[in-house]
Each structure stands twice: as C-alpha cells, then as structure tokens.
C-alpha positions, 0 to 999 in steps of 0.5 A: 306585020308578020312579025308582029303577027307572031309576036303577038301570036306567040304571046297569046300563046303563053297568056293562054299557057298562065290561065290555065296555071291558074286553076279552075276558078271554084265556089267558096265555100265556107266552114264558117258564117261569114259573119266574124265578130269582133272588137265590136265589129261586124266583118261580113266575109261575102262583102269584103274588098281584097283588102280588108279580108287582108287585114283581117287575116292577118290580125286573125294568124296574130291572134291565133299565134298568140293563142298557140303560143298559149296553149290555147289554140283549141280554147280560143273562137269568135262567133262560135268557130276557133279561129283557124276555121276563120284563117280557113276562111279567109285564105280560100276566098281571097285565093278566090279574088286574086285568081278572078284579079289575074283571070280578068288583066290575061282576058284584058292584055288577050284582047288587046293583044286581039287587037293588036293582029293585022287585019290579014292575019285575023283573016287567015285565023277566022278561015283556020277556024271556020276550016277546023269546025268543017273537019270535026275537029 
C-alpha cells in the first residue's frame, strides 16, 4: 500500500505543477462588443461553445487572409470592428475556455487520486497539515 501512496503523492505533485503551468485564469475583456453578424447570422461570442468559436475563428481567419492578400485588411469590417479585432476576441475567449477545461480535468484527477490514498496515509497527511498550521507555516 505504501508504494501506491508514494506514486499517488508523486502524481498529485505533477498535477499541481501542471496547474501552475496553466497560469492564472484571466477575465475575458473583449475589444469588440461580442455581437458579430456574419453571413446573415448573429453570433454572441459569450454564448458560443468551444466548437462554434473554433469554426467562427477559422472562417474569420480565412476572410482575414483573403483581405490581406487583396490589400484590404484595414478596410474590411464586420459589425463595426475589423477582422483582426474579432480574431483577437475569439482567440482570447477560446484560451480561457481551454484553461477552464484543463483546470477541471486536473481537479478531477486530484480528487480521484485523493480517494485512492490509503486511510493511514490520509490520516498522516491530515496530521502533517495540522502540525504545520500550529507551527505557523
């Protein structure tokens, strides 16, 4: 049992490191008003799921590349904003969603690993925590 406990604690440390590497979850602060009308359809960036945001990003990026090729990238606007502003907002929104998903996965793994710890190890960790609190660490 002790061997498994050691492996579990090692995995928990790896998860903690991954969570740290994910970085701080920033708040979405858009450049646009997040309401894009494209091809007769209105899109609210705040209401779209990851998949729809990805598809919209691909479409807008295609338009951006075409407008750049035609030397019109500074002239083309949709719903009052330039293509690169929409791309920036969607990319930012997707980044936040990816981070949230990753954090959720890490928490689920941590919970599962904590459940797998032996009762003796759980008691030992609780005692260690109380001891460090009493020492003021």
